[in-house]
N, C-alpha and C positions, 0 to 999 in steps of 0.2 A: 691762464689753467697752468697749475704745475705739472713737472713732467711725469709723477705718479698718477694724477688724474688722467692725463693724456691717454698712459699706458693702459689703465683699467678701462676708460672708455672705448679705447682702441679693440682691447681683447673680450670685453664683456659687453659693453654698451651697443657697439656696433652688431655683433651677433644677434643681442636680444632684439634690438630695432628691427634689423633683416629679418628675423624670424616672425616678428609681429606683422609685419607688411606682408610678407608672404602668406601667413596664416588667415590673415583678414582678405587678402585678395583671393586665396583659396575658396575660403566660405561664400565670398559673394558669388563665384563663379559656380559653384556647387548648387546653392541655394536658387540661383537663376536657371538652373536646369542646362546650363552649357555643355557639360560633361556628357558624353555618350555613356551608354549604360555598360557597354564592356570597359570603358575606362574607369568608371566609378566602382564596378566590381574589382578591376585590377587593383584599385587603391586601397578598397576595403580589405582584401585580403592581404596586401602586404603591411598594412595597418595593424591586422590582426597578426600576423607573422611576427613583426616587431616587437608587439605586447607579449607573444608567447616568448620570444627570446629573453626581454626584459624581466619577465617573470622568472626564468631560468636563473637570473644573475642574483634576483633578490632573495633576502632570507625568507625561509618558508613560512614563519610567523607572519611576516607582512603580506605576503600572498594571499595566505589563508583569511587574512582579516580584510585586505582591500581588493585582491584580485579576483581571477575567475578561474574555475576548475581548468585543469590542462586538458582533459577529456572533452570537456565542453567545447574550449576554444578550437581544439584539433577538428572537431565534428562540424563547426561551423565553417572553418577555413575549407574542408573538405565539400561541403554542400555548395559554398559559392565558387568553388574551382570547377565544380560539374556544370555551372552555368545557372543555379537557382538566385534569384534576387533576395533582397533582405527580408521582404516580407514574407516569402515562400518559406527561408530558413526558419523566421519566426514561428510559421504556424506548424512547421515540421520539428522544432525543438519543443516538443511537450514535455511533461514530465514524466510519461513513459518513456519517452527517447533517452532523457538524462539518466533515469533510473538504471534503463536496459544497458546502458554502457558502463555501469559501475558493479563490481563485485559487490557481495553482499556485505563485507565491512563497510565500505563506504558509501552503500546504501544508506546503513543505519547511521553513521556519521552525518549523513545529509537529514536524515529524517529526526534525529535527536536534534539537531539545531534547530530545525522548526519548531519541534514539539516542545522544546524548553522555553520558547518565548511567552513572557507574560502576559502580553499582549498579541495572541497569533495572528498571523496575516490570514487575509480573508480567503486566501486560496490554500490554506493549510489542508483543507479535506479534499481538496483536488489531488494534492501530493499523496495523501494515504491512500486515495481511491485507486491512483496509479499504480502504487506499490501492491495493493492488493489484487489487482488484475494481473500483475506481472507474477505473481505467486498463486494466482488460482488453483493450479494444478497441486498445491498442498492440501486443500481441504474440500475442492468439489471432484466428483468422479466423472471423468470422461465418458461419455456415453458411446457404445461401438454404433456403427451405420447398419441400419437394416438391410437386407438385400435387396429391396426395392430401391432403397436411397442409392446404393452402391450400383445397381444398374444404370439409374438414371443420371448419375453422377459421371460424366465421362472423362472429367478433370481429375478425378481422385485416383491416385495410384495405388495398385493391389497392396503394396508395402504399407501405407498409410493406414489402410482399412485394416491389416491384420495386426498393427500397432495398436489401433483403437480398441480393436476386439480384445487384445492381450494386454490392455492397459494395467499396470501393477495396482494392487489396492491401496487405500490411502491408510498409514500406518503414522503413529507418533515416533517422531525422529530426535535425534540428540546431535545437532550441529552447532559446535561452538560459534560459527560464524554470525548466528543469529542471537546471541546473548545480548540482551540490553535491558538493563535494570530501568534506565531512563525513559525509554519507550514504554515498558510495562506500565509504569506509574503514571507518567504524563498521559498517554491514551486512555487508560480506565479513568483517570479524573476528567479530562476532556469529554468522555463519553457520558459519564453520568451526569455531567453539568451541561450536556447539550451543545456543547462547544463544535464538537464534530458529530455528525449525525449517526445514528447507532448502525446503521446499514453499512457505513464506512468503516467505524471504528471496530466493529465486531469483526469484520473480516481480516482488518490488519491484527487485530489481537490474535484472533485464529493463528495466522501464520507464525506470531511470535511463539506461541505455547506449543503447536505441534512440530515445530522445528527445534524446540530447545527444551530440555527439560528443567533448568534452571528457572526459566521463563515462567513454565508451569507451576512450579513452586512458588514462585514470588507472586502470582496471580490466584493462586489457592488461597494464599494469606490474607492479601489485601482485598481480593474482589469479593463479591456476594452473589452467590448464584441465584438467589431469590431476586435480586436486582436486574440480573441479565434478564431472567424470564419477564419481569415486569417491563422493561424496556423493549422486549421482542414484541410482547402483547401490544403495546402501544404503537408499535412501527405495524403490526398487521392489521390493527384497528383503523389505522390512518390509510392503508393501502385499501381497504375495504370502503372506507368513507371517500376516497378519491376515485374508486371504480364506479360507485353509486352516483357521484356528481358528475361521472364523465371525462374526468381527468385522466389523461393517457398514463402509461404505464410509467415507472421509475425507471432509471438507467440501469439500476442493478436489479437482475432479476430476483423474485422473492425467494425462490427456491434455493439460491445462491445464499443466500442471508441466513435460511433457515439451517441448510448445511455447515456453514460457517458457525453458527450459533451452536448447534448441537454437538460440533467437533471441539470446539472451545470447552463446552461442559464436560466432554468426555476428558481432554487432557487435564483439565482442574479436578474433575473428580478421582483422576488415577494418581494425580499429584498428592491428593488429600488422604490416601490410604495408608495408615501407619503399619510398617511393615515391622516384624519383630525378628531380632537379631537369632534369638531361639526359638526354635517353634516348640509350642506348647500343645495342647489337647486341640482336637478339632473344634470344640465349643469355644475357644479363645482365640480363633483366628479371627483375624482383622475382616471387617465387613469389605468387599469390595467395591461396594456402590454407596459410600457415604453421603453421595449428592443428595440422595431420596430423603435424608434427615434435614435438608436444607433447604427447601421448597416447599410451598404450601401445595396440597393436593390440587384445590380448585385451580389455581393458576397454572400450573403445571400442566394437567390434564386438558384444560382450555386452549394452551398454546401447543401442546405435542402429542396431546392423547388420541389423535386420530390423523397419522401423516399419511399423505396422498402418494401413490406409487412414482410420481414424478420425483417428489422430495427424497424417499429412500432410494431413488435408484442413483440421485446426485450425491448422496451424504456417504460419509465412511462408514463401511459396515460396523465396526466397533461403536461408533455413534448411533447407529440405529439398533443395535443390541442394548445399549444404556437407555435410550429412550422405551424399549419394549419392557426392560427389566423394571424401569421406575414405575413405567404406566401399570403394570402388574401390581406391585408393590402398594403405589398410591391407589389402587382400584378404580382406575379411570373409566372402565368400562361401566361398573356401577354407578358411578357419578354421573355419566352420560344418560344413563336410562333414567336416572332420579330428576335431572334437569329437562328431559324430553317428556317425563310425564305431565299429564294435563293437572 
């Protein structure tokens, strides 16, 4: 063996062989269950810390492609240091937890990555379901507790009850953090092609349009209110069929889906109003409810012609006004009388 080969073997070969033997031995010990749980947890924690440190040294592009989000690694390390085992951490690291730890721009980046997949992951609906749950206060009114509920609930604080009773009204906002053309187009396409169930997709779309005006304008251009009402009717028909067959209720409350659908339509309606720079005569003022011309009376009245108190209580006041105005324009009361006549 030449001198160069000996030097190479000593500096590279021996460390590689030693690492291989050590790793093989550790794997045998670990799989044999010879390590105590505290020792296993200690090794896992320091392995994750080493990975986190290594990712800090690597280029950002490499980490984004092959690594893990820093917040997620830190959260797992924190759980393990508190004494949870790996299975418990896996149970706790739900999509809700991952999204909750991120600011809105990071949430949208995470969602866009999954929404842009040509062949979506099987859990894509779960991701958007979690995001809609995280932002449910954007489209569902929180109901104040009744005096009886307050009296019987000893764990509810006075401040919590007061805040619920005085919860702010739901309004259309314009938060730049929610601006996402990718999510608008991807979610709409996946909803109408049933890649993501309607009750999940419409709530996520509602979050996008009620929190950002640009999103509302995009969906006003690309979406079809008639198609939304059709999908909503199909959704309610399925709910009723399941109830007749004794199938349990869906994970998502139907009134929450109705509230999201109506508020989505309200945002799209408002974004469709063509405002004039120069005020003209009153007769030429733009119609504040162009949605009424974009839906068929029969379909709309069947879906939203008779909202229950529970639904109106959970829905944005402006969305309820929209429903009332369109019901009147489309003569839903007369249509129901005709349908009820023998």
